[in-house]
TORMARDO-906066 format. One record per residue (C-alpha): residue number from 1; residue in three letters; x, y, z negated. Coordinates in Angstrom, 1 decimal. Layout:
> NUM,ALA,X,Y,Z
...
END
This chain:
> 1,MET,67.0,-5.9,10.5
> 2,SER,63.8,-5.9,12.2
> 3,TYR,62.9,-4.8,15.7
> 4,GLN,60.0,-3.7,17.9
> 5,VAL,58.6,-5.8,19.9
> 6,ASN,56.1,-4.0,22.5
> 7,PHE,53.7,-6.2,24.6
> 8,ILE,53.2,-3.8,27.7
> 9,SER,51.0,-6.6,29.6
> 10,HIS,48.2,-6.0,26.1
> 11,GLY,49.1,-2.3,24.9
> 12,LYS,49.7,-3.8,21.1
> 13,SER,53.2,-3.7,19.3
> 14,VAL,54.7,-5.6,16.4
> 15,VAL,57.6,-5.2,14.0
> 16,MET,59.7,-8.6,13.7
> 17,GLU,62.9,-9.5,11.9
> 18,ALA,65.6,-10.8,13.5
> 19,GLY,65.6,-14.3,14.8
> 20,LYS,62.3,-15.3,15.0
> 21,THR,60.9,-15.7,18.3
> 22,ILE,58.7,-13.8,21.1
> 23,LEU,56.0,-16.5,20.5
> 24,ASP,56.1,-15.5,16.7
> 25,ALA,55.3,-11.6,17.6
> 26,ALA,52.6,-12.8,20.2
> 27,ALA,50.6,-14.5,17.1
> 28,ALA,51.4,-11.4,14.7
> 29,ALA,50.0,-9.6,17.4
> 30,GLY,47.3,-11.4,18.2
> 31,ILE,48.1,-12.2,21.6
> 32,PRO,47.2,-15.9,23.0
> 33,LEU,50.2,-17.4,24.7
> 34,GLU,50.1,-21.2,24.5
> 35,SER,52.8,-23.8,22.9
> 36,ASN,51.2,-27.0,23.7
> 37,CYS,54.8,-28.7,22.8
> 38,GLY,54.6,-27.3,19.5
> 39,SER,57.9,-24.5,20.3
> 40,THR,60.3,-27.6,21.6
> 41,GLY,60.4,-25.7,24.5
> 42,LYS,59.1,-28.7,26.4
> 43,CYS,55.6,-27.4,28.3
> 44,GLY,56.7,-24.5,30.0
> 45,LYS,53.5,-23.0,29.2
> 46,CYS,54.9,-20.4,27.3
> 47,LYS,56.4,-18.1,29.4
> 48,VAL,57.0,-14.6,29.5
> 49,ARG,58.9,-11.4,31.3
> 50,ILE,61.1,-9.4,29.0
> 51,ALA,60.7,-6.4,30.9
> 52,LYS,63.5,-4.2,28.7
> 53,GLY,65.9,-4.9,26.1
> 54,TYR,67.0,-8.6,28.3
> 55,VAL,70.1,-10.3,27.2
> 56,PRO,70.2,-13.7,28.6
> 57,GLN,69.8,-17.1,26.1
> 58,ASP,70.6,-20.2,27.3
> 59,ALA,68.1,-22.0,24.7
> 60,ALA,65.4,-19.4,26.1
> 61,ALA,66.4,-20.5,29.8
> 62,GLY,64.3,-23.5,31.0
> 63,THR,66.1,-24.0,34.0
> 64,ARG,63.6,-26.4,34.7
> 65,PHE,61.0,-24.0,34.3
> 66,PHE,62.6,-21.2,36.2
> 67,LYS,64.5,-20.8,39.6
> 68,LYS,67.4,-18.6,39.1
> 69,GLU,65.7,-15.0,40.5
> 70,GLU,63.3,-15.4,38.3
> 71,SER,65.5,-15.9,34.9
> 72,ASP,67.9,-12.7,36.5
> 73,ASP,64.4,-10.9,36.2
> 74,GLY,63.8,-11.3,32.2
> 75,TRP,61.2,-14.6,33.1
> 76,VAL,62.2,-16.5,29.5
> 77,LEU,60.4,-19.3,27.2
> 78,GLY,58.8,-16.8,23.9
> 79,CYS,58.9,-19.8,21.3
> 80,LYS,63.0,-19.9,21.9
> 81,TYR,63.9,-16.4,23.3
> 82,GLU,64.9,-15.0,20.0
> 83,ILE,64.4,-11.3,19.2
> 84,ASN,67.9,-9.4,18.4
> 85,ASP,66.5,-5.9,19.6
> 86,ASP,63.4,-3.5,20.4
> 87,LEU,62.0,-5.2,23.8
> 88,GLU,59.1,-4.6,25.9
> 89,VAL,57.5,-8.2,27.0
> 90,GLU,54.3,-8.8,29.6
> 91,VAL,52.8,-11.8,29.1
> 92,PRO,50.8,-13.2,32.1
> 93,ILE,47.0,-13.1,32.0
> 94,GLN,45.2,-15.8,32.2
> 95,LYS,41.0,-15.3,32.8
> 96,ASP,39.8,-18.8,31.2
> 97,ALA,36.9,-20.2,32.8
> 98,GLY,34.9,-20.0,29.7
> 99,SER,31.2,-19.4,31.1
> 100,ARG,31.9,-23.5,31.8
> 101,LYS,31.6,-23.7,28.0
> 102,THR,28.7,-21.8,27.8
> 103,LYS,26.4,-24.1,29.5
> 104,LEU,23.7,-26.2,27.7
> 105,ASN,21.4,-28.8,29.1
> 106,SER,18.5,-30.1,26.9
> 107,LEU,17.5,-32.8,27.0
> 108,LEU,14.9,-32.7,24.6
> 109,ASP,11.4,-30.9,25.1
> 110,HIS,9.5,-30.5,22.2
> 111,ILE,11.8,-28.4,19.0
> 112,VAL,9.6,-26.5,17.1
> 113,ILE,10.8,-23.1,16.3
> 114,ASN,11.7,-22.1,12.7
> 115,SER,14.1,-20.8,12.1
> 116,PRO,14.9,-20.0,7.8
> 117,ILE,15.3,-16.6,9.2
> 118,LYS,12.6,-14.8,8.4
> 119,LYS,11.3,-11.0,9.2
> 120,VAL,8.1,-9.9,7.3
> 121,TYR,7.4,-5.3,7.9
> 122,VAL,5.9,-3.7,4.9
> 123,GLU,4.5,-0.3,3.8
> 124,MET,4.6,0.4,0.1
> 125,ASP,3.4,2.9,-2.1
> 126,LYS,6.0,5.9,-3.0
> 127,PRO,7.2,5.2,-7.1
> 128,THR,5.2,8.2,-9.0
> 129,ILE,5.4,8.8,-12.9
> 130,LYS,2.5,6.5,-13.2
> 131,ASP,3.7,3.8,-10.9
> 132,GLN,7.7,3.4,-12.0
> 133,CYS,8.0,0.4,-10.3
> 134,PRO,12.3,-0.1,-8.9
> 135,ASP,13.1,-0.3,-5.6
> 136,TYR,13.7,-4.0,-5.0
> 137,GLU,10.9,-5.2,-7.4
> 138,ARG,8.9,-2.4,-5.4
> 139,ILE,9.8,-5.1,-1.9
> 140,LEU,9.1,-8.0,-3.8
> 141,ARG,5.7,-7.0,-4.4
> 142,ALA,4.7,-6.0,-1.0
> 143,LEU,6.0,-9.3,-0.1
> 144,ASN,3.8,-11.0,-3.2
> 145,ILE,7.2,-12.9,-3.8
> 146,ASP,8.2,-13.7,-7.5
> 147,ALA,11.5,-11.7,-8.9
> 148,ALA,12.5,-14.9,-10.5
> 149,SER,13.0,-17.1,-8.0
> 150,GLN,15.1,-14.4,-6.4
> 151,HIS,19.5,-14.2,-6.4
> 152,PRO,19.6,-11.0,-5.0
> 153,SER,23.9,-9.2,-3.4
> 154,ARG,25.4,-6.5,-4.9
> 155,GLY,25.3,-5.5,-1.1
> 156,LEU,21.5,-6.0,-0.5
> 157,LEU,20.6,-3.5,-4.0
> 158,LYS,23.8,-1.0,-2.7
> 159,ILE,21.6,-0.4,0.7
> 160,ILE,17.9,-0.4,-0.9
> 161,PRO,17.4,3.0,-2.4
> 162,LYS,19.0,4.8,0.4
> 163,THR,16.6,2.7,3.2
> 164,LEU,13.6,3.0,1.2
> 165,ARG,13.8,7.0,1.4
> 166,ASP,15.4,7.2,5.1
> 167,ALA,12.3,4.8,6.2
> 168,ASN,9.8,6.3,4.1
> 169,PHE,9.0,3.3,2.3
> 170,LYS,8.0,1.2,5.4
> 171,VAL,11.0,-1.1,5.8
> 172,THR,11.4,-5.0,7.3
> 173,ALA,12.6,-7.5,4.8
> 174,VAL,15.0,-10.5,5.8
> 175,LEU,14.4,-13.7,4.0
> 176,HIS,16.8,-16.7,4.4
> 177,ASP,15.0,-19.8,2.8
> 178,HIS,12.4,-17.5,0.6
> 179,GLN,15.2,-15.2,-0.5
> 180,VAL,15.7,-11.6,0.3
> 181,ILE,18.9,-11.0,1.6
> 182,TRP,18.3,-7.2,3.6
> 183,VAL,16.0,-5.0,4.3
> 184,GLU,15.9,-2.5,7.3
> 185,GLU,13.9,1.0,7.8
> 186,GLY,10.7,0.6,10.4
> 187,ASP,9.5,-2.5,12.0
> 188,THR,12.1,-4.9,13.0
> 189,THR,10.3,-7.8,13.0
> 190,LYS,10.9,-8.4,16.8
> 191,GLU,15.0,-8.9,16.3
> 192,LYS,16.0,-11.7,14.8
> 193,TYR,19.4,-13.1,16.1
> 194,GLY,21.7,-16.1,15.3
> 195,LEU,24.7,-17.1,16.2
> 196,VAL,26.4,-21.0,17.5
> 197,PHE,29.8,-21.2,17.8
> 198,ASP,31.8,-24.1,18.8
> 199,ILE,35.2,-24.1,17.5
> 200,GLY,37.6,-26.3,20.4
> 201,THR,40.9,-27.4,19.6
> 202,THR,41.3,-25.9,23.3
> 203,THR,38.2,-22.9,23.6
> 204,VAL,36.2,-21.3,21.2
> 205,VAL,32.8,-20.5,22.1
> 206,ALA,29.5,-17.6,20.7
> 207,LEU,26.4,-18.2,21.7
> 208,LEU,23.9,-15.5,20.6
> 209,ILE,20.6,-16.9,20.0
> 210,ASN,17.4,-15.1,20.1
> 211,LEU,15.9,-16.1,16.5
> 212,ARG,11.9,-16.2,18.0
> 213,SER,12.3,-18.0,21.1
> 214,GLY,15.7,-20.2,20.6
> 215,GLU,16.8,-18.7,24.2
> 216,ILE,20.6,-17.8,24.5
> 217,GLU,20.9,-14.1,25.2
> 218,GLY,24.9,-13.8,25.3
> 219,ALA,27.8,-15.7,25.2
> 220,ALA,31.2,-15.5,25.1
> 221,ALA,34.1,-17.8,25.3
> 222,GLU,38.3,-17.9,24.7
> 223,THR,41.3,-19.8,24.1
> 224,ASN,41.4,-20.9,21.0
> 225,PRO,44.3,-18.4,19.5
> 226,GLN,45.8,-21.7,16.9
> 227,ASN,47.7,-22.8,20.3
> 228,VAL,50.2,-20.5,18.9
> 229,PHE,50.6,-23.3,15.9
> 230,GLY,50.2,-26.1,18.5
> 231,ALA,48.2,-27.6,21.3
> 232,ASP,47.0,-30.6,19.3
> 233,VAL,44.8,-30.9,16.0
> 234,ILE,48.2,-32.5,14.4
> 235,SER,50.9,-29.7,15.2
> 236,ARG,48.4,-27.2,13.2
> 237,ILE,48.1,-29.9,10.6
> 238,THR,51.9,-30.5,10.3
> 239,TYR,52.0,-26.6,10.6
> 240,ALA,49.4,-25.8,7.7
> 241,MET,51.8,-28.3,5.7
> 242,GLU,55.1,-27.1,6.0
> 243,ASN,54.0,-23.8,5.5
> 244,GLY,51.8,-23.9,2.3
> 245,GLU,48.6,-21.2,2.0
> 246,GLU,50.4,-18.9,3.9
> 247,GLY,50.1,-21.2,7.0
> 248,LEU,46.5,-22.4,6.4
> 249,GLU,45.7,-18.6,5.6
> 250,ARG,47.3,-18.1,9.3
> 251,LEU,45.4,-20.9,10.7
> 252,HIS,42.1,-19.6,9.2
> 253,SER,42.2,-15.8,10.0
> 254,LYS,43.0,-16.6,13.4
> 255,VAL,40.1,-18.5,14.1
> 256,ILE,38.2,-15.9,12.2
> 257,GLU,39.2,-13.1,14.3
> 258,CYS,38.3,-14.8,17.3
> 259,MET,35.3,-15.7,16.4
> 260,ASN,34.3,-12.2,15.4
> 261,ASN,35.5,-10.8,18.5
> 262,LEU,33.5,-13.8,20.6
> 263,ALA,30.6,-12.4,18.7
> 264,LEU,30.5,-8.9,19.1
> 265,ARG,31.1,-9.3,23.2
> 266,ALA,27.8,-11.5,23.3
> 267,ALA,26.1,-8.7,21.2
> 268,ALA,27.2,-6.4,23.6
> 269,GLU,26.2,-8.4,26.8
> 270,ALA,22.7,-8.6,24.8
> 271,LYS,22.8,-4.9,24.0
> 272,ILE,22.1,-5.8,20.2
> 273,ASP,22.3,-4.4,17.2
> 274,LYS,25.3,-6.4,15.3
> 275,ASN,23.6,-6.0,11.9
> 276,ARG,20.4,-8.3,13.6
> 277,ILE,22.5,-10.8,13.8
> 278,TYR,21.7,-12.8,10.1
> 279,GLU,22.6,-16.5,11.0
> 280,ALA,25.2,-18.4,12.4
> 281,THR,25.9,-22.5,12.1
> 282,VAL,29.5,-23.7,13.3
> 283,VAL,30.2,-27.1,14.7
> 284,GLY,34.6,-28.1,15.7
> 285,ASN,36.1,-31.4,15.0
> 286,THR,37.2,-32.0,11.3
> 287,THR,40.1,-30.6,11.7
> 288,MET,39.0,-27.1,13.6
> 289,SER,36.3,-27.5,10.6
> 290,GLU,38.5,-27.5,7.8
> 291,LEU,41.3,-24.9,9.2
> 292,PHE,37.9,-22.7,9.4
> 293,ALA,36.4,-23.2,6.0
> 294,GLY,40.2,-22.3,4.5
> 295,VAL,40.4,-26.1,3.4
> 296,ASP,44.1,-27.8,3.2
> 297,PRO,43.5,-30.4,6.4
> 298,THR,46.8,-31.8,5.2
> 299,TYR,45.3,-35.7,4.1
> 300,LEU,44.0,-36.1,7.2
> 301,ALA,47.3,-36.3,9.4
> 302,PRO,48.2,-39.5,7.3
> 303,ALA,46.4,-42.8,6.9
> 304,PRO,43.9,-43.0,5.7
> 305,PHE,43.3,-40.1,7.4
> 306,ILE,40.4,-38.8,4.5
> 307,PRO,38.9,-34.9,4.6
> 308,ALA,38.5,-32.9,2.5
> 309,TYR,34.1,-33.2,2.5
> 310,VAL,31.9,-34.4,5.1
> 311,HIS,28.6,-32.6,3.8
> 312,GLY,27.3,-29.1,5.5
> 313,ILE,28.3,-26.8,4.1
> 314,GLU,26.9,-22.5,3.7
> 315,MET,28.8,-20.0,3.0
> 316,SER,28.6,-16.2,3.1
> 317,GLY,30.2,-14.2,6.3
> 318,MET,31.5,-11.4,4.3
> 319,GLU,33.5,-13.9,2.0
> 320,MET,35.0,-16.0,5.7
> 321,GLY,35.6,-12.5,7.3
> 322,PHE,33.2,-11.7,9.6
> 323,THR,32.2,-8.3,10.4
> 324,LEU,28.8,-8.6,11.4
> 325,ASN,26.1,-8.0,9.5
> 326,PRO,26.9,-7.7,5.7
> 327,GLU,24.4,-10.8,4.2
> 328,LEU,25.3,-13.0,7.4
> 329,ARG,24.7,-16.5,6.3
> 330,VAL,26.8,-19.4,7.4
> 331,HIS,26.1,-23.1,7.9
> 332,LEU,29.2,-25.7,9.5
> 333,LEU,27.4,-28.7,10.3
> 334,PRO,28.3,-32.3,8.6
> 335,ASN,31.9,-34.4,9.3
> 336,ILE,31.1,-38.2,9.4
> 337,ALA,35.6,-38.6,9.5
> 338,GLY,38.7,-37.3,9.4
> 339,TYR,38.4,-37.8,13.1
> 340,VAL,34.9,-37.3,14.0
> 341,GLY,33.2,-34.1,12.7
> 342,ALA,30.6,-31.4,13.2
> 343,ASP,31.2,-31.0,17.1
> 344,THR,30.8,-35.2,17.1
> 345,MET,27.5,-34.3,14.7
> 346,GLY,26.0,-31.6,17.1
> 347,VAL,26.5,-33.8,20.0
> 348,ILE,24.2,-36.5,18.4
> 349,LEU,21.7,-34.4,17.4
> 350,GLY,21.6,-31.9,20.5
> 351,THR,20.8,-35.7,22.4
> 352,HIS,18.6,-36.8,19.4
> 353,ILE,20.7,-40.1,20.9
> 354,HIS,18.8,-42.5,18.3
> 355,GLU,16.0,-41.9,20.1
> 356,ARG,17.2,-42.1,23.3
> 357,PRO,16.9,-45.3,25.9
> 358,GLN,18.5,-48.2,24.0
> 359,TYR,21.5,-49.1,23.8
> 360,SER,22.8,-45.3,24.8
> 361,LEU,26.9,-44.4,25.4
> 362,ALA,27.6,-40.5,24.1
> 363,ILE,31.1,-38.9,25.1
> 364,ASP,32.7,-35.3,24.4
> 365,VAL,35.7,-35.5,26.8
> 366,GLY,38.4,-32.4,25.5
> 367,THR,41.8,-32.5,23.6
> 368,ASN,40.0,-35.3,21.6
> 369,GLY,37.8,-37.4,22.7
> 370,GLU,34.7,-38.7,20.5
> 371,ILE,32.3,-41.5,21.7
> 372,VAL,28.8,-42.9,20.4
> 373,LEU,27.2,-45.4,20.4
> 374,ALA,23.2,-45.8,19.8
> 375,GLY,20.6,-48.4,19.4
> 376,ASN,19.6,-51.4,17.4
> 377,ASN,18.7,-48.1,14.8
> 378,ARG,22.6,-48.0,14.1
> 379,ILE,24.7,-44.7,15.5
> 380,LEU,28.5,-46.0,15.6
> 381,ALA,31.0,-43.5,16.1
> 382,CYS,34.6,-43.1,17.3
> 383,SER,37.5,-40.8,18.1
> 384,THR,40.4,-41.7,20.7
> 385,ALA,43.4,-40.0,20.8
> 386,ALA,42.9,-39.8,24.4
> 387,GLY,45.8,-36.7,24.0
> 388,PRO,45.4,-33.2,26.0
> 389,ALA,45.7,-34.5,29.7
> 390,PHE,41.9,-33.6,30.1
> 391,GLU,42.8,-29.9,29.2
> 392,GLY,45.5,-29.4,31.7
> 393,ALA,48.6,-29.5,28.6
> 394,GLU,51.4,-32.2,29.3
> 395,ILE,51.0,-32.0,32.6
> 396,LYS,53.8,-30.6,34.9
> 397,PHE,51.4,-27.8,36.6
> 398,GLY,48.9,-28.1,34.1
> 399,MET,46.8,-25.8,33.3
> 400,ARG,43.3,-24.6,31.6
> 401,ALA,40.2,-24.1,33.6
> 402,ALA,41.6,-20.6,35.0
> 403,ASP,41.8,-18.7,37.9
> 404,GLY,44.1,-20.3,40.0
> 405,ALA,43.3,-24.0,39.0
> 406,ILE,43.1,-26.7,41.4
> 407,GLU,39.4,-28.0,40.1
> 408,GLU,39.3,-30.6,43.3
> 409,VAL,40.7,-32.9,45.8
> 410,TYR,40.4,-34.4,48.8
> 411,ILE,42.3,-36.4,50.5
> 412,ASP,42.1,-38.5,53.5
> 413,ASN,44.5,-41.2,54.6
> 414,GLU,42.5,-42.1,58.0
> 415,SER,43.3,-38.0,59.6
> 416,GLY,46.2,-37.4,56.8
> 417,SER,44.6,-34.5,55.4
> 418,CYS,45.1,-33.2,51.8
> 419,HIS,42.8,-30.3,50.7
> 420,VAL,42.0,-28.7,47.3
> 421,LYS,39.7,-26.3,45.7
> 422,VAL,40.8,-23.5,43.4
> 423,ILE,39.1,-21.7,40.6
> 424,GLY,38.6,-18.2,41.8
> 425,ASP,39.2,-19.1,45.4
> 426,LYS,43.1,-17.7,44.6
> 427,LYS,46.5,-19.3,45.4
> 428,ALA,47.2,-22.4,43.4
> 429,LYS,48.9,-21.7,40.0
> 430,GLY,48.4,-25.3,39.1
> 431,ILE,45.6,-28.2,38.0
> 432,CYS,43.4,-28.3,35.4
> 433,GLY,41.6,-31.2,34.4
> 434,SER,38.9,-32.1,36.6
> 435,GLY,41.5,-31.6,39.2
> 436,LEU,44.1,-33.7,37.6
> 437,LEU,41.3,-36.7,37.4
> 438,ASP,40.5,-36.1,41.3
> 439,ALA,43.6,-35.7,42.3
> 440,VAL,44.7,-39.4,40.7
> 441,ALA,41.1,-40.7,41.8
> 442,GLN,41.8,-39.9,45.5
> 443,LEU,45.7,-40.5,45.7
> 444,TYR,44.7,-44.6,44.7
> 445,ASP,41.5,-44.3,46.8
> 446,GLU,43.5,-44.0,49.6
> 447,GLY,46.0,-46.4,48.2
> 448,ILE,49.3,-44.0,47.3
> 449,LEU,48.8,-45.0,44.2
> 450,ASN,48.5,-48.9,43.3
> 451,ASN,46.6,-50.0,40.2
> 452,ARG,49.6,-49.8,37.8
> 453,GLY,49.6,-46.4,38.6
> 454,VAL,52.6,-46.4,40.5
> 455,PHE,53.2,-44.4,43.7
> 456,ASN,53.7,-46.8,46.8
> 457,SER,56.7,-45.7,48.5
> 458,GLU,58.3,-48.4,50.0
> 459,GLY,57.1,-51.7,51.4
> 460,GLU,53.7,-52.5,53.2
> 461,ALA,51.7,-50.9,51.0
> 462,ALA,53.6,-47.5,52.1
> 463,GLU,53.5,-48.3,55.9
> 464,LYS,49.9,-47.7,55.6
> 465,ILE,49.9,-44.2,54.4
> 466,HIS,49.7,-42.1,57.0
> 467,PRO,52.6,-40.1,58.1
> 468,GLU,51.6,-36.5,57.5
> 469,LEU,50.6,-38.0,54.0
> 470,LYS,54.1,-40.0,54.2
> 471,LYS,55.6,-36.3,53.8
> 472,ARG,53.9,-34.7,51.0
> 473,LEU,55.9,-37.6,48.8
> 474,VAL,58.5,-36.5,47.8
> 475,LYS,61.4,-37.7,45.5
> 476,GLY,62.2,-35.1,42.7
> 477,ASP,64.4,-34.5,39.3
> 478,GLN,61.9,-37.0,37.6
> 479,GLY,60.2,-39.4,40.2
> 480,TYR,58.3,-40.0,43.3
> 481,GLU,55.7,-36.8,43.3
> 482,PHE,52.4,-35.9,45.6
> 483,ARG,52.2,-32.5,46.9
> 484,LEU,49.5,-31.2,47.0
> 485,THR,49.8,-27.9,48.5
> 486,THR,52.7,-26.6,50.0
> 487,ALA,54.6,-23.7,49.0
> 488,GLU,52.0,-20.9,51.1
> 489,GLU,49.6,-22.2,49.6
> 490,SER,50.9,-21.7,46.3
> 491,ALA,50.7,-18.7,44.1
> 492,LYS,54.3,-19.3,42.4
> 493,GLY,55.9,-20.0,46.0
> 494,ILE,56.7,-23.4,45.2
> 495,PRO,53.8,-26.5,45.8
> 496,VAL,52.1,-28.2,43.4
> 497,THR,52.4,-32.0,42.7
> 498,ILE,51.6,-34.7,41.1
> 499,CYS,54.5,-36.3,39.4
> 500,GLN,54.7,-39.8,38.2
> 501,LYS,54.5,-38.9,34.8
> 502,ASP,50.9,-36.9,35.4
> 503,VAL,49.5,-39.8,36.0
> 504,ARG,51.2,-41.9,33.3
> 505,GLU,50.2,-39.5,30.9
> 506,LEU,46.1,-39.7,32.8
> 507,GLN,46.3,-43.3,32.4
> 508,MET,47.1,-43.2,28.7
> 509,ALA,44.3,-40.9,28.1
> 510,LYS,41.6,-42.9,30.3
> 511,GLY,42.9,-46.1,28.8
> 512,ALA,42.2,-44.8,25.2
> 513,ILE,38.3,-43.2,25.8
> 514,TYR,37.5,-46.8,28.1
> 515,ALA,38.9,-49.1,24.9
> 516,GLY,37.3,-47.0,22.7
> 517,MET,33.8,-47.9,24.5
> 518,ARG,34.8,-51.1,24.8
> 519,VAL,35.1,-51.6,20.8
> 520,LEU,31.8,-49.6,20.3
> 521,MET,29.8,-52.4,21.9
> 522,ASN,31.6,-55.2,20.6
> 523,GLU,31.1,-53.6,16.9
> 524,MET,28.0,-53.5,17.8
> 525,GLY,27.0,-56.4,19.5
> 526,ILE,26.6,-56.1,23.3
> 527,THR,27.9,-55.7,26.7
> 528,ILE,28.0,-53.0,29.4
> 529,ASP,24.8,-54.7,30.7
> 530,ASP,22.7,-53.5,27.8
> 531,VAL,23.6,-49.8,28.1
> 532,LYS,20.5,-47.3,29.6
> 533,GLU,22.8,-44.6,30.1
> 534,LEU,26.5,-42.8,29.1
> 535,LEU,26.2,-39.1,28.6
> 536,VAL,29.1,-37.4,29.0
> 537,ALA,29.5,-34.5,27.2
> 538,GLY,31.6,-31.1,27.2
> 539,ALA,32.6,-28.8,30.2
> 540,PHE,35.5,-30.9,31.3
> 541,GLY,32.1,-34.1,31.7
> 542,SER,30.3,-31.1,33.3
> 543,TYR,33.0,-30.7,36.5
> 544,ILE,34.5,-33.7,36.7
> 545,LYS,33.2,-36.1,39.8
> 546,THR,31.7,-39.6,38.5
> 547,ALA,32.9,-41.5,41.6
> 548,SER,36.4,-40.1,40.8
> 549,ALA,35.6,-41.1,37.2
> 550,LEU,34.3,-44.6,38.2
> 551,SER,37.4,-44.7,40.6
> 552,ILE,40.2,-44.7,37.9
> 553,GLY,38.0,-46.6,35.2
> 554,LEU,37.7,-43.3,32.9
> 555,PHE,33.8,-44.5,32.5
> 556,PRO,32.4,-48.0,33.2
> 557,GLU,30.2,-49.0,35.9
> 558,ILE,26.9,-48.7,34.1
> 559,PRO,25.0,-51.7,36.4
> 560,ASN,21.3,-51.0,34.6
> 561,GLY,21.8,-47.2,33.9
> 562,GLU,22.6,-44.1,34.7
> 563,ILE,25.5,-41.3,34.1
> 564,LEU,24.7,-38.1,33.1
> 565,SER,26.1,-34.9,32.8
> 566,ILE,24.6,-33.1,29.8
> 567,GLY,27.1,-29.9,29.3
> 568,ASN,28.0,-28.5,25.8
> 569,ALA,25.8,-31.0,23.8
> 570,ALA,27.7,-29.6,20.9
> 571,SER,26.9,-25.9,21.2
> 572,GLU,23.3,-27.3,21.6
> 573,GLY,23.1,-29.3,18.4
> 574,GLY,24.8,-26.4,16.7
> 575,ARG,21.6,-24.0,18.8
> 576,LEU,19.3,-26.8,17.2
> 577,ALA,20.3,-26.4,13.8
> 578,LEU,20.2,-22.9,13.9
> 579,ILE,17.0,-22.1,14.7
> 580,SER,14.8,-24.9,13.7
> 581,ALA,14.9,-26.2,9.9
> 582,GLU,13.7,-29.7,10.1
> 583,GLU,16.6,-30.2,12.5
> 584,ARG,19.0,-29.1,10.2
> 585,VAL,17.8,-31.2,8.1
> 586,LEU,17.8,-34.0,10.2
> 587,CYS,21.1,-33.2,11.4
> 588,ASP,22.4,-34.3,7.2
> 589,GLU,20.2,-37.8,7.7
> 590,LEU,21.8,-38.8,11.0
> 591,ALA,25.5,-37.7,9.4
> 592,ARG,25.0,-40.2,7.0
> 593,LYS,23.4,-43.1,8.8
> 594,SER,26.8,-42.6,11.3
> 595,GLU,29.1,-45.6,11.4
> 596,TYR,32.6,-44.2,11.7
> 597,ILE,34.9,-46.9,13.5
> 598,GLU,38.6,-46.7,13.1
> 599,LEU,40.2,-47.6,16.5
> 600,SER,43.6,-47.7,14.6
> 601,SER,42.7,-50.7,12.2
> 602,ARG,40.5,-53.0,15.3
> 603,LEU,42.9,-55.6,16.7
> 604,ASP,40.8,-55.7,20.1
> 605,PHE,41.3,-52.0,20.7
> 606,GLN,44.9,-52.7,21.4
> 607,ASP,44.0,-55.3,23.7
> 608,GLU,41.6,-53.4,25.4
> 609,TYR,43.7,-50.6,25.6
> 610,VAL,46.6,-52.4,27.7
> 611,MET,44.3,-53.7,30.2
> 612,ALA,42.3,-50.2,30.5
> 613,LEU,45.6,-48.4,31.5
> 614,TYR,45.2,-50.3,34.8
> 615,PHE,42.8,-48.9,37.8
> 616,PRO,40.2,-51.0,38.4
> 617,GLU,40.7,-53.3,41.6
> 618,LYS,39.6,-52.3,44.6
END
């Protein structure tokens, strides 16, 4: 038996078999609904309200996530509520601060724009009895191109006859690497665009690039809809493994649909015709890249973590399912290894780290943490299992960087004050990664946490805490927690807190990253004194306070260098590969040159990791 689920918050309906969950229905309807715990009911991120058809189900009640009056009002966990009747469902709409993911900070001054896409305007004589040259060959003749060198697609040949006559034989030919791929009426040589896609585990970004100037003309970002199958890459690989070809196709089609929507939004923002978009470059970690390409990622999960490929791939946009120009060309940047993907290659290319002052570290902090160390004619790279804490997952009040998320925290033990900065200047709903890092650093700096990450709830250290701050340190159901807001300051009517488990999650994440940097330096045979700069990439890196990162030991002190925030460097690399044929060739060269360091096989990683769990002594 099947039932209809009407998502009244999104104006979408879907018919589902009995026993399926609301999370399943949301996935089928293309509605983003988080499930960071892989549908185990542990994270509480998939909260929905059943407005009609609600019958209480114990498994979906999630008493640790809902007050009694909320449960009585139909609030349930979407991953646990089974569909056994027609339902009307409200999904809370969260506005992600996606613009944070679209900011590029170029470190390079002299990139020659040389896109593989060329446009040539030609005026041709009309056919006559004496000149019966076929339409396609007539275009090639006007372009002075040998027909033997061309491989026209059926789509191109299909549009040529009508286009030529509608345009009175005055057309613009579009070429990709000397191949004629499209023909347009009139002179459109000034309209030449491409796309950069950055497929993050958490967020997908699309940047519309003017191929003549290299500038961003439009941008869009949204939550990666694959999150309904799990918050991290292992969950999504597991889903593909357990559901075979059907599961792989679901993961692939989800991200393609998302990318299509983002491309159309970016084109609308720039007020350009989607058919003027001729090429796209794509970056993402190895798992995201393989799922985008529709390649089975099964063998990435178990040791020895083998990817299906590492080389860059050229694909047809139509083959991939894009609804832009029918002859869109798609270039997927190369990977380096199983857990160092095209996004890291984007960082390497976007920074030209191989040409930076010797020695340079770069780190892209996100759901995964990729680290690069370059110098002495070597490029080393590794990936750390940082976990999703920096994206707000597995945190009691964790959320993405969106309206209502605490992004900065200010605690002063001398005055006993605690203030927060909330994205959108709204009441606090929760806390995002930069806010979590800031909060823990402030708690440590003000003596409320010790260097082991434990709350100073008693003893001599506790006596030094201001009475007003001590009131905020309360014992919850999972140990001590610190109230960052009062109930009145919270959008949910309950205090937003940092609990002991949250601190532990952050310690494990920052410990893995710090240890990864130390291992790369060990492999290179240098110390932190030799490092001239630490380049911090990614949206998270752009919004964290350097002082907070140094305070808890996420970043090392750079005695003879500096720490620079460089924005979305992965997308910047994708932009360079899009606008410059030379940069694309360089990208392949740098990928072959890069050395992958597998941390799980390094004895020194475990030692460094254990030490890095502690906060630096003051």
